[in-house]
C-alpha positions as CSV (number, residue, x, y, z in Angstrom):
1,X,-3.6,5.6,8.3
2,X,-0.7,4.3,10.3
3,X,2.9,4.0,9.1
4,X,5.3,1.4,10.5
5,X,8.8,1.9,9.1
6,X,11.5,-0.7,9.1
7,X,13.1,-0.7,12.5
8,X,16.4,-2.2,11.5
9,X,16.0,-4.9,14.2
10,X,16.2,-7.7,11.5
11,X,16.2,-8.4,7.8
12,X,12.8,-10.2,7.8
13,X,11.0,-7.8,5.5
14,X,9.4,-10.2,3.0
15,X,9.0,-13.9,2.4
16,X,7.3,-15.4,-0.6
17,X,6.8,-19.1,-1.3
18,X,4.3,-21.2,-3.3
19,X,2.3,-21.5,-0.1
20,X,2.2,-17.9,1.3
21,X,3.4,-14.3,1.3
22,X,4.6,-12.8,4.5
23,X,5.7,-9.2,5.5
24,X,7.7,-8.6,8.6
25,X,8.7,-11.1,11.2
26,X,10.5,-11.8,14.5
27,X,9.0,-12.2,17.9
28,X,6.8,-15.2,16.9
29,X,4.5,-13.7,14.3
30,X,4.4,-12.0,10.9
31,X,3.2,-8.5,10.5
32,X,1.0,-9.7,7.6
33,X,0.7,-13.2,6.3
34,X,-1.5,-14.2,3.3
35,X,-2.1,-17.8,2.4
36,X,-1.6,-19.1,-1.2
37,X,-5.3,-18.6,-2.2
38,X,-5.3,-14.9,-1.0
39,X,-8.5,-15.7,0.8
40,X,-7.3,-15.8,4.3
41,X,-4.4,-14.7,6.5
42,X,-3.1,-13.5,9.8
43,X,-1.5,-10.5,11.4
44,X,0.5,-9.9,14.6
45,X,3.1,-7.7,16.2
46,X,6.5,-8.2,14.6
47,X,10.0,-6.9,15.4
48,X,10.7,-5.8,11.8
49,X,8.1,-3.0,11.9
50,X,7.1,-2.9,15.6
51,X,3.5,-2.8,14.4
52,X,0.3,-3.3,16.1
53,X,-1.8,-6.2,14.6
54,X,-3.5,-4.8,11.5
55,X,-7.0,-5.9,12.5
56,X,-8.9,-6.8,15.7
57,X,-8.5,-10.6,15.2
58,X,-5.3,-12.5,14.5
59,X,-6.8,-14.6,11.7
60,X,-9.0,-12.9,9.0
61,X,-10.7,-13.5,5.8
62,X,-9.7,-11.4,2.8
63,X,-12.6,-9.6,1.1
64,X,-10.8,-7.4,-1.3
65,X,-7.1,-7.4,-2.4
66,X,-5.5,-4.6,-4.4
67,X,-2.0,-5.0,-5.8
68,X,0.2,-2.4,-7.3
69,X,3.2,-2.8,-9.6
70,X,5.8,-0.3,-10.6
71,X,7.9,-0.3,-13.8
72,X,11.4,1.3,-13.8
């Protein structure tokens, strides 16, 4: 498991629209980008987390998606 904390380089932590969900940004790519059908996405290096791409190919197909929610 790898951990990529927020670098403080920007405020591009999350973007959600009716067309996609993206985590991290800056430098020309999102750390994680999921399309509206949750069936495909992309990953790349981003300034927000200074992460390595999360898989070997920039574009990928989603096979399983697990979401967690928290109640306060």
